[in-house]
C-alpha positions, 0 to 999 in steps of 0.5 A, a space after each residue: 793525384 789523378 790515376 791514369 787510365 790503363 789501355 784495357 780500362 780506355 778500351 772499355 770505356 770506349 766500348 761503352 760509349 759506342 753501344 750507349 750512342 748506338 742505341 739512342 736514337 738522335 732523329 725523331 720518329 712518331 709512333 714507329 721504331 726508326 729500325 722498321 722506317 725504310 727510306 723513301 724510294 723514286 718509285 714512290 715520291 710524286 713531285 708537284 709545286 704549290 701557289 707561290 708567295 712574294 716578299 720583298 724581291 723574292 717569290 717563293 714557290 712550294 715544291 712538294 714531295 708526296 709519299 704515294 706508297 708504304 710508310 718511308 723516311 726522307 730527308 735532305 735539300 733537293 737540287 733544283 735546276 731551272 729548264 727549258 721546255 726541252 730539259 735544256 739547263 737555263 742558268 745555274 742550279 738553284 743555291 743551296 741556302 742550308 749549307 751547315 744545317 743538320 737536316 731533318 728525318 721526315 717519317 711519311 705515310 701514305 699521302 703525307 708530304 713534305 716540302 721546300 721553299 723554292 726561291 726565285 729571286 727577281 732578275 731586276 734585283 742585279 744588273 742586266 750585264 750581270 743577270 742576262 735574264 731568260 724565261 724557264 718553263 719549268 724545274 728539274 727537281 731530285 732529292 739524293 736517292 729519294 726522288 730521281 730528277 723530275 721535271 715540274 712544269 713552272 714558268 719563272 724567269 731567272 739570271 743565266 750568268 748567276 744563281 737566282 734560285 734557291 732551295 733549302 732543306 725539306 720541312 714537314 707540310 706543303 707550304 715550303 
């Protein structure tokens, strides 16, 4: 026969579980204590794009986030909005392909980078009436509290009536 837990015993068990969970780091951090690593600040992050790589119907362009300051942590999915040179939006923002995925925390020393594979679907994959293609002179990229909206010059062709660009979780390195 199973004995029922008393209210004080249950409270003690919950306290023990809470303390154990808070003392265990769920995110790997190389050679550093998670408590001493601060979040990256917009003033220390630089954004550029790398060389594009094409696959069947989609071109992937790495958007690279480089730390120009002290060691810090960054994570998440960048928002990316195609724009004209005047920063006026062209079509919808990039569609997030990482919905439901858990972001990894990346610790960056000065000069280290993370990146995202920004996808640009060929506008010819859609009917002209469902796409209405237009050239964009660049993209405005932001990443939570880590990167303020930043313009990156990048000539691409996008749909104006549907999302034809994609974004995902940042990854280590500069390749996206």
